[in-house]
C-alpha positions as CSV (number, residue, x, y, z in Angstrom):
1,M,5.2,-14.2,-30.5
2,K,5.7,-16.5,-27.6
3,L,8.9,-14.7,-26.5
4,R,7.0,-11.4,-26.4
5,W,4.4,-12.8,-24.0
6,L,7.1,-14.1,-21.8
7,I,8.9,-10.8,-21.8
8,A,5.6,-9.0,-21.1
9,L,4.8,-11.4,-18.2
10,A,8.3,-10.9,-16.7
11,A,8.0,-7.1,-16.9
12,L,4.5,-7.1,-15.3
13,T,5.7,-9.5,-12.5
14,F,8.7,-7.2,-11.9
15,L,6.6,-4.1,-11.7
16,A,4.1,-5.7,-9.4
17,T,6.9,-6.8,-7.1
18,L,8.4,-3.4,-7.2
19,V,5.1,-1.7,-6.2
20,L,4.4,-4.3,-3.4
21,H,7.8,-3.7,-1.9
22,A,7.7,0.1,-2.2
23,P,8.0,1.9,1.1
24,A,4.5,2.7,2.4
25,A,5.6,6.0,3.9
26,L,6.9,7.2,0.5
27,L,3.7,6.2,-1.3
28,Y,1.5,7.7,1.4
29,S,3.4,11.0,1.6
30,R,2.9,11.6,-2.1
31,Q,-0.9,11.0,-1.7
32,A,-1.2,12.9,1.6
33,A,0.2,16.1,0.1
34,K,-2.8,16.3,-2.2
35,A,-5.5,15.7,0.4
36,P,-7.4,18.4,2.2
37,A,-6.3,19.3,5.8
38,D,-9.4,17.9,7.4
39,A,-9.2,14.6,5.6
40,V,-8.4,11.1,7.0
41,R,-4.6,11.1,7.8
42,L,-2.2,8.4,8.8
43,H,0.8,9.1,11.2
44,G,3.9,7.1,11.6
45,V,3.5,5.0,8.5
46,Q,6.2,2.2,8.3
47,G,6.9,-0.9,6.3
48,T,6.0,-1.7,2.7
49,L,2.7,-1.7,0.8
50,S,2.4,-5.4,1.2
51,Q,3.3,-5.5,4.9
52,G,3.4,-2.5,7.2
53,G,1.5,-0.4,9.7
54,F,0.9,3.1,11.2
55,S,0.9,4.6,14.7
56,A,-2.3,6.7,14.4
57,L,-5.2,7.4,12.1
58,T,-6.9,10.7,12.5
59,V,-10.2,12.1,11.1
60,N,-10.7,15.8,11.3
61,N,-7.6,16.0,13.6
62,R,-9.1,13.5,16.1
63,V,-7.4,10.2,16.8
64,V,-9.6,7.3,15.7
65,L,-7.3,4.3,15.7
66,T,-3.8,3.6,17.0
67,D,-1.1,1.1,16.3
68,A,-2.5,-0.8,13.3
69,R,-0.8,-3.3,11.0
70,W,-1.6,-4.8,7.7
71,T,-0.5,-7.7,5.5
72,L,-1.5,-7.9,1.9
73,H,-1.5,-11.3,0.1
74,P,-1.8,-10.5,-3.6
75,L,-2.9,-14.1,-4.5
76,W,-5.8,-13.7,-2.1
77,L,-7.1,-10.8,-4.1
78,G,-7.5,-13.0,-7.1
79,L,-9.5,-15.4,-5.0
80,L,-11.5,-12.6,-3.5
81,R,-10.5,-13.8,0.0
82,L,-10.3,-11.3,2.8
83,S,-8.9,-11.9,6.3
């Protein structure tokens, strides 16, 4: 039984790492294809889900924000810490 828990924990850790290091542009393009045309859109997405950025954010085809970056610290989510 203990071995099963270790294998499950290793698999979950691997999947979490895989998602956090997935290309943000790939993940966003899959979601953006389903969104309506006048929705919030990101342009020039680069980096990964855990650390990346975008060149412009538009709402109803009007630029609202330019050159933004993000960094996600998964351990901070467990602590409910934002920065």
